[in-house]
C-alpha positions, -999 to 999 in steps of 0.1 A, spaced: -285 -659 -76 -291 -653 -39 -314 -675 -19 -343 -655 -3 -364 -664 28 -399 -674 20 -414 -648 44 -404 -611 48 -372 -604 69 -374 -582 98 -351 -552 91 -336 -524 112 -330 -493 91 -301 -470 96 -301 -434 82 -273 -411 89 -277 -373 84 -247 -353 73 -243 -314 71 -250 -313 33 -270 -345 36 -302 -362 29 -336 -350 40 -368 -366 51 -380 -375 17 -348 -396 11 -356 -415 43 -392 -422 32 -379 -433 -3 -355 -456 16 -383 -471 36 -402 -477 3 -371 -494 -11 -369 -518 18 -406 -526 16 -403 -531 -21 -375 -557 -14 -399 -577 7 -385 -569 42 -405 -556 71 -390 -524 88 -394 -529 125 -372 -500 137 -352 -470 123 -320 -457 139 -311 -421 131 -276 -406 134 -259 -373 126 -222 -372 118 -199 -348 100 -183 -376 81 -186 -415 79 -165 -434 105 -139 -454 85 -144 -485 105 -182 -486 113 -197 -458 93 -214 -448 124 -198 -442 158 -192 -470 182 -218 -458 206 -244 -455 178 -233 -490 165 -240 -504 202 -275 -487 200 -281 -504 167 -271 -538 183 -294 -532 211 -322 -525 187 -315 -557 168 -317 -578 199 -349 -560 211 -367 -563 178 -353 -597 168 -343 -583 135 -328 -605 109 -309 -578 89 -297 -542 93 -300 -521 62 -280 -487 58 -293 -460 35 -257 -455 24 -230 -470 5 -206 -492 28 -173 -504 21 -165 -542 24 -146 -537 55 -173 -516 71 -198 -543 63 -176 -570 78 -169 -549 110 -207 -542 115 -216 -579 110 -192 -589 136 -205 -564 160 -242 -568 153 -242 -606 150 -265 -605 119 -264 -596 81 -257 -560 72 -267 -546 38 -260 -513 21 -282 -493 -2 -264 -506 -32 -271 -543 -22 -307 -534 -15 -313 -520 -50 -296 -550 -65 -319 -573 -45 -350 -556 -58 -336 -559 -94 -330 -595 -89 -367 -600 -79 -380 -579 -108 -361 -594 -137 -381 -614 -160 -365 -617 -193 -332 -637 -200 -314 -604 -208 -326 -588 -176 -316 -618 -155 -281 -616 -170 -278 -579 -164 -287 -582 -129 -264 -612 -122 -236 -593 -139 -241 -564 -114 -245 -587 -85 -212 -605 -93 -193 -572 -97 -206 -561 -64 -200 -594 -47 -164 -597 -60 -152 -569 -36 -169 -587 -7 -156 -622 -12 -133 -623 18 -163 -618 42 -174 -653 35 -142 -670 42 -129 -653 72 -127 -687 89 -101 -698 63 -80 -666 60 -42 -674 59 -35 -645 82 -50 -662 111 -24 -690 110 -24 -720 132 -26 -758 125 -52 -766 99 -57 -729 90 -27 -723 67 -32 -721 29 -69 -734 23 -84 -699 28 -64 -682 3 -68 -711 -22 -106 -711 -17 -107 -674 -21 -87 -673 -54 -109 -703 -67 -141 -684 -60 -125 -652 -77 -116 -671 -108 -151 -687 -110 -167 -652 -105 -145 -637 -131 -151 -666 -156 -189 -661 -152 -185 -624 -155 -167 -628 -188 -193 -653 -201 -222 -629 -192 -204 -599 -209 -201 -620 -242 -238 -629 -240 -248 -594 -234 -225 -581 -263 -246 -605 -286 -277 -590 -272 -264 -555 -278 -254 -564 -314 -290 -576 -320 -303 -543 -305 -280 -523 -327 -292 -543 -358 -328 -533 -349 -319 -496 -344 -299 -496 -378 -331 -512 -395 -353 -486 -379 -330 -458 -389 -329 -470 -425 -367 -471 -425 -367 -435 -411 -387 -447 -381 -382 -423 -352 -378 -438 -317 -391 -422 -284 -379 -434 -250 -398 -430 -216 -374 -420 -188 -381 -408 -154 -378 -415 -116 -389 -449 -104 -427 -451 -98 -435 -419 -118 -460 -439 -140 -439 -446 -171 -454 -481 -177 -489 -468 -172 -483 -441 -198 -467 -467 -220 -497 -489 -218 -521 -461 -224 -503 -450 -255 -497 -484 -271 -525 -506 -257 -499 -529 -244 -501 -548 -211 -466 -541 -195 -466 -548 -158 -476 -520 -135 -476 -516 -99 -475 -487 -72 -440 -497 -62 -404 -490 -70 -388 -505 -101 -420 -524 -111 -404 -523 -146 -370 -538 -151 -372 -554 -185 -373 -528 -216 -405 -531 -237 -407 -517 -273 -439 -511 -293 -444 -498 -328 -473 -473 -329 -488 -451 -357 -488 -413 -352 -512 -395 -373 -494 -372 -398 -460 -386 -388 -464 -423 -395 -447 -453 -375 -429 -445 -343 -411 -468 -318 -419 -463 -282 -396 -478 -255 -404 -482 -218 -372 -484 -197 -362 -490 -161 -368 -461 -139 -340 -441 -123 -332 -434 -87 -309 -412 -66 -275 -428 -64 -282 -455 -89 -255 -480 -83 -227 -478 -110 -226 -515 -113 -261 -515 -125 -255 -486 -149 -227 -507 -164 -246 -538 -165 -276 -522 -182 -256 -504 -209 -274 -524 -237 -308 -514 -223 -299 -479 -217 -286 -477 -251 -322 -473 -263 -324 -442 -243 -291 -428 -256 -300 -435 -292 -336 -423 -291 -347 -392 -311 -369 -379 -282 -371 -386 -244 -405 -384 -227 -393 -374 -193 -422 -386 -170 -425 -367 -138 -449 -375 -108 -469 -342 -99 -477 -357 -66 -440 -358 -56 -434 -328 -34 -396 -331 -42 -402 -334 -80 -377 -306 -88 -349 -327 -72 -362 -359 -89 -360 -342 -123 -323 -333 -116 -315 -367 -105 -329 -383 -135 -309 -357 -157 -278 -366 -138 -282 -403 -147 -288 -393 -183 -256 -374 -183 -238 -404 -169 -250 -427 -197 -244 -400 -224 -281 -392 -232 -280 -357 -219 -280 -342 -254 -311 -361 -264 -342 -337 -267 -367 -339 -239 -404 -334 -235 -415 -333 -199 -448 -351 -192 -462 -343 -158 -483 -373 -148 -510 -382 -121 -528 -348 -124 -560 -368 -117 -549 -371 -80 -548 -335 -76 -580 -326 -97 -559 -307 -122 -568 -300 -158 -546 -312 -188 -527 -285 -204 -495 -278 -225 -468 -253 -216 -444 -237 -243 -410 -222 -240 -399 -188 -250 -395 -200 -287 -430 -214 -288 -422 -251 -286 -439 -274 -264 -419 -281 -233 -443 -296 -208 -475 -317 -209 -499 -322 -179 -519 -353 -182 -532 -385 -163 -520 -417 -179 -545 -436 -155 -576 -417 -166 -563 -410 -202 -571 -372 -196 -546 -353 -218 -532 -382 -239 -546 -363 -269 -525 -334 -261 -494 -357 -259 -502 -371 -293 -505 -336 -307 -472 -326 -291 -454 -356 -306 -468 -349 -340 -458 -313 -337 -423 -323 -327 -416 -350 -354 -433 -328 -381 -411 -299 -369 -407 -268 -389 -417 -273 -424 -393 -261 -452 -400 -257 -489 -371 -259 -515 -352 -282 -537 -331 -313 -529 -302 -318 -552 -294 -356 -556 -264 -371 -572 -273 -397 -600 -262 -425 -576 -286 -416 -548 -315 -435 -564 -325 -451 -531 -330 -418 -512 -351 -406 -542 -373 -435 -540 -378 -432 -502 -387 -395 -506 -414 -403 -532 -427 -429 -508 -432 -403 -480 -452 -382 -503 -431 -349 -497 -420 -345 -534 -439 -317 -552 -421 -319 -585 -390 -333 -602 -363 -322 -627 -332 -339 -642 -303 -317 -651 -277 -322 -678 -254 -341 -655 -281 -366 -648 -287 -354 -611 -322 -352 -597 -336 -320 -584 -367 -326 -562 -391 -298 -551 -401 -308 -515 -420 -297 -487 -407 -316 -454 -397 -311 -420 -365 -293 -413 -351 -322 -391 -354 -346 -421 -335 -322 -444 -308 -319 -418 -304 -356 -414 -303 -361 -453 -277 -334 -457 -256 -341 -427 -235 -368 -444 -217 -355 -476 -214 -391 -489 -251 -395 -493 -249 -370 -522 -277 -348 -511 -278 -310 -509 -306 -286 -501 -316 -252 -516 -344 -232 -502 -371 -220 -525 -358 -184 -525 -321 -194 -531 -303 -172 -557 -287 -204 -573 -318 -223 -575 -328 -213 -611 -292 -218 -623 -293 -252 -609 -324 -265 -622 -325 -248 -656 
């Protein structure tokens, strides 16, 4: 959507510390973001404030220092590691005589470069248009009605309104296309649900190694790189898990601190794969000294998209860089909670496969399923899975199937009364009466 220069832009970075604010790691991450966007950091201006200035975000003296730095370094752009209001961007651009970009705009630009699929490009354009719609007036300050004077009355407002109408029309069209994509994804999820194929979604902070792990598990060739947001378009692969059967694994976009709300909204169809997953593999970079904060930031985004209730299995990746050995950690109830492995070397992938098998097999229960006479389709699917040990038909024509199967599958079958399925454990008192 936006034209980009053929060579890297020289950028002055601005980072403001607040009393409860960002630490050094955040500044490092900001620098990595700038480099990922293709810009060349030539200087960093630091400031400390108790609160942002409503007009310039930084104080007037610090803004003059930034202006002087821009002139000395011949920078093309000034990038703030913070969210700026449209008026703050306009005021800074007037004072600095160069382009000013906030953190949100920087992330949007990176996403615009990474999008490859038709859906991904639509999602990025939607987020860009929503962001741009609040900043339109900046491009037409020479035509604003408020300036008055001969030749300056009227056209500014007309052009502005025309641009807004075009943007709103484009947003409407993109939303319709994305709704169609979302319906197609829903159909795929419903088909997998009917076939009882569980889904696992990879989540984690950007550059944690999700795509490398995805490739190692599935044998796919998803794009990987040691950079932020190397993966933008979601990739799904069907794999066979010994003892469980087919399983769908999804590789999704990485999360980051203060992920722009426009992006979260635009990527709702993609993030739905995460929200509707049966299990999340939360990939963590063991090399990251601030990994505890990164885990919480990912969980915060999961809460925002409504995926915080989906069970998680933490995968600590890149142990080869520290010379660590693969291992499994269990919680107080004996369930696997963490796996330490290296997706790059493959060391520990067998532990992950065993953990997935253990999770999806779950607690095995033995008992009888009481199926109404009209639940023949469920009866057939149970025989196909091989979990039926014996069968009995009662006087009402209902089926009683003796089964040994995972507790989670029993809960799924009996959760909807309309399916006509009830479960009785093998030591239930009313078992003999029901099957006699």
